[in-house]
C-alpha positions as CSV (number, residue, x, y, z in Angstrom):
1,M,-6.8,-27.2,6.5
2,T,-6.4,-24.4,4.3
3,T,-4.8,-20.9,5.6
4,E,-5.7,-17.7,4.4
5,P,-3.6,-16.0,1.9
6,I,-1.1,-13.3,2.8
7,Y,-0.5,-10.5,0.3
8,R,2.5,-8.1,0.1
9,I,1.2,-4.7,-1.5
10,T,4.0,-2.4,-2.7
11,F,2.6,1.2,-3.5
12,F,3.6,4.7,-3.7
13,N,2.5,7.4,-1.0
14,Q,3.8,11.1,-1.1
15,G,7.2,10.2,-2.6
16,Q,7.9,7.1,-0.8
17,V,7.4,3.4,-1.5
18,Y,5.4,1.4,1.0
19,E,5.5,-2.4,1.3
20,I,2.6,-3.7,3.6
21,Y,1.0,-7.1,4.4
22,A,-2.7,-7.8,4.5
23,R,-5.1,-10.7,4.3
24,H,-7.5,-9.2,2.1
25,V,-7.1,-7.3,-1.0
26,F,-9.9,-6.5,-3.7
27,Q,-11.2,-4.1,-6.1
28,S,-13.1,-1.5,-4.5
29,D,-16.6,-0.3,-5.3
30,L,-15.2,3.0,-5.5
31,W,-14.0,3.5,-9.0
32,G,-10.1,3.5,-9.2
33,F,-9.3,2.2,-6.0
34,L,-8.0,-1.0,-4.2
35,E,-9.3,-2.1,-0.9
36,V,-6.9,-3.6,1.5
37,E,-8.1,-5.1,4.9
38,E,-6.6,-6.9,7.8
39,F,-3.0,-5.7,8.1
40,I,-0.4,-7.8,9.3
41,F,2.6,-6.5,11.3
42,G,5.6,-8.5,12.4
43,E,5.6,-9.8,16.1
44,R,7.5,-8.2,18.8
45,S,9.4,-11.1,19.8
46,Q,12.6,-9.4,18.4
47,M,14.8,-6.8,20.7
48,I,15.4,-4.7,17.6
49,V,12.8,-2.4,16.6
50,D,12.7,-1.3,12.9
51,P,11.5,2.4,13.0
52,A,9.9,2.1,9.3
53,E,7.9,-0.7,10.6
54,E,7.0,0.9,13.7
55,K,5.8,4.1,11.8
56,L,3.6,1.8,9.5
57,K,2.3,0.1,12.5
58,N,1.2,3.3,14.0
59,E,-0.2,4.8,10.6
60,F,-2.3,1.7,10.1
61,S,-3.0,0.5,13.8
62,S,-6.7,2.2,14.2
63,I,-7.4,1.6,10.2
64,K,-10.0,-1.1,9.6
65,R,-9.9,-0.8,5.8
66,S,-7.6,1.2,3.4
67,F,-8.4,2.5,-0.2
68,I,-5.4,2.7,-2.3
69,P,-5.5,4.6,-5.6
70,M,-4.9,2.0,-8.4
71,Q,-2.2,4.1,-10.0
72,S,-0.4,4.1,-7.0
73,I,0.0,0.4,-6.9
74,V,3.4,-1.0,-7.8
75,R,2.6,-4.8,-7.4
76,I,0.8,-7.3,-5.2
77,D,2.2,-10.5,-4.3
78,E,0.7,-13.6,-2.5
79,V,3.4,-14.7,-0.1
80,E,4.0,-17.7,2.2
81,K,4.3,-15.6,5.1
82,E,4.4,-11.9,6.3
83,G,7.8,-10.2,6.3
84,A,8.7,-6.8,7.8
85,C,6.7,-3.8,6.5
86,K,8.9,-0.9,5.3
87,I,9.0,2.7,3.9
88,T,11.8,3.5,1.4
89,E,12.3,6.6,-0.5
90,A,11.0,6.3,-4.1
91,P,14.3,6.3,-6.5
92,S,14.6,9.2,-8.6
93,G,15.2,8.2,-12.2
94,G,14.7,4.5,-11.6
95,N,12.4,2.2,-13.4
96,I,9.6,2.6,-10.8
97,S,7.2,5.4,-11.2
98,A,3.6,6.1,-10.3
99,F,0.9,5.8,-13.1
100,P,0.3,9.2,-14.7
101,F,-2.7,10.8,-13.7
102,S,-3.9,14.2,-14.7
103,G,-7.2,14.2,-12.6
104,M,-9.8,15.9,-14.5
105,A,-8.1,15.6,-17.7
106,G,-10.5,16.9,-20.8
107,I,-12.5,18.9,-18.8
108,K,-12.4,22.5,-19.2
109,P,-13.6,24.9,-16.6
110,S,-16.8,27.1,-17.8
111,A,-16.4,30.5,-18.7
112,D,-19.1,32.0,-16.7
């Protein structure tokens, strides 16, 4: 019996580093995006509630599929089992940074 793989996805979002778990991760048909489906959150069997995990669970609870920009992805790992989802502040001056993206680089506005 084979089990579905579990992926840990680490990405930047508004100055914070998100770490979430999901069953399906694949390249989107939308250019430059990664699709993430079937989010996994820790069970409520523990007495201690982690506010960061609770925030993520509330944020992603009604989402069926999320499209994450490729330049926001830090790493994706296939893991044995899910861990605690978390949000941490992005380190300033550290060795982790979002891929530089200039949007519409090379396109100049018309002079009408």
